[in-house]
N, C-alpha and C positions, 0 to 999 in steps of 0.2 A: 689616361693612358689612351691612345689614338689607335685605330685599327690599322691594318695595313693600306687599306683602301683610302681613308682618309689622309695618311701619310703621302701617297701618291697625288692625291687631288692638291694637297698643299704644295708640294714639290712642283707639280705642274703650274699652280696658280703663280709661284713665285719665278720659275723659270719664264713665264707668258711675260711678266712685268721687269725682267731682267734683274732680278734681286736675288741675293747670295740665299742658298738654299739652306744654310746651315742658321745663320743669324739674322737674316731678313732684316739687316740694318744697312748694308751698303750695296751698291750697284756690283753686279758681278762683271766680270771681263766678258761681256757679251759679244765684243767685236773679234774676240778671237775664238768663241765656243764655249769658254769657259761657264761653270756655274757657281763658283765660288769668287768672294770678294779677296782681296789681297790677304787681310788679317788671317781670315779662316783658311786660305789657301796655304799659308805659310805654317800655322798650326797643324794642319792635315800631312803637310810634309814632314814636319817634325815627328808627329805620331808614327807615321809610316816608317820613318828610318829607324825610330826606337823599337818598334814592333818587330821590325826584320832584324835587329841587332839581337833582341832577346830571344826569338824564334830561329835563328839562323840554321841550328842543327835539325830542328825539327823540318824545316824546309827542305833542306839538304835531303834528308831520309826520304820526305816524300817525293822528290824529285827521282831519286834512286829507284824506288818502289814503281813509280809511274813507268820509268825507262825499262825496268825488269818484266813489268806486266806486259807492255806494249810489245818488247822484243821477243817474250816467249809466245805470245798471241799471233805473231806474225804481222803487225802493224807498225807504221811509221813512229818511231820513237819520238818524234817531235810533236806531230800533229794528231796522230793516233787512227790515220785513215788506213785504209788497204794498201799494202806495198805494192808498187807497179814494177819493181826492178828486182831481179833475181840476186840472191847473195847480198844484199845491201840493208842498212838499219833505215834508211829515211826513203820517202817516196820521192820521186822527179821534182815535185813542186817544191818541195821543202830543201832538196839538193840545190837546185837554181838559186832558191833564196839565200842559202849558206854561201853559194859561190860568188853571189853578188855583193854580200857583207864582206866576205874576203876580199874581194878585188878593190873595194872602196877603202878598206882599213889599209890596203898597201898603197893607195893612191893618196890618201889622206897623210900616211907616215911620210910621204916624199914629197907633200906638198910643200911649197914654199923653198925646199932645198936646192930646187934648181933655178931659183932666181925669177920664176914666174909669179903671179899675182896670185894669192890664197883663195880669192873667190872665183874667179873665172879661169886661172891656171893657164892662160893663153899669152898674156902681155906681161913684160918684165915689169917688175914692180918698182916703185921710186926709191932713191938710196935711203936705207935707214928706216924704211916701212915695209909693210907686207903686203900692201894693196896697191893696185895700180891706180893713177888717176881717176879714170872713169868709175870704178867699183867704188873708191873712196866717195866721191861727189855722189853716187847713186846712194850709198848707204847714208851718208850724211844728210841727204835730202828726204829720205823715210824717216829718218830719226826726228828731224825737224817737224814733218809732217804729222808725225805720231804723238809728238809733245801736247799738241791741242786737244788731243781726247782723254787726257789724264787730268781728272780733278783733283788739283793741289791741296784744297784745303781738308777733303776727307781721304785723301790716299797716304797709303803707308809711307812713301818716301817722302823725306822733306822738301820743302820749297827751294832750299840752298843747294839742294844737290840739282834741282833742275836747272838752277841759274849756272851752277859749274859746268853742266854739259853744254847748255847754250853758250857759255864762253869759249869752251874748248873747241865747238863746231864753228864758232865765229872766226876763232884764230887760225884754224885749219884752212877756212875758206880763203880767209885773206893771203895765208902764205902761197895757197894754190895759185890765186891770182897773179902774185909776182912772177 
């Protein structure tokens, strides 16, 4: 059994070498700041989902307790800071964040229904598509560029999937040229 200090040193060692901190077998997704390989990331996600399902009621009860404690002690029910607004249960910072989230939900709910591009929400999208030509081309270019960073032999996704994506992108770019 290793001590917490040894565990911390091992983790830092693996992170410095871009290795998965769980299995130490594969490269982690260091390009996007991840610390786990694709296999371990998937296992962690599945475990987390199962754990939340098992402990759903316990988590809800704890959330209620925290809300009640903070409300009774005159703190923001979301972050626990001292309230800076009279007669409210959230601080101004949390209220502003919630307002932005709510505004974004409204925008996303209406996105695409007005005939504009889903990405930029400015230019009308192509008939039968959800993106304008400029956004489609940009996303396709980025997708093709990112393909070269994936090691197909050790990666969780199959090579045939990669080939299918490239064919789809090539087809769409040929149609765009017409």
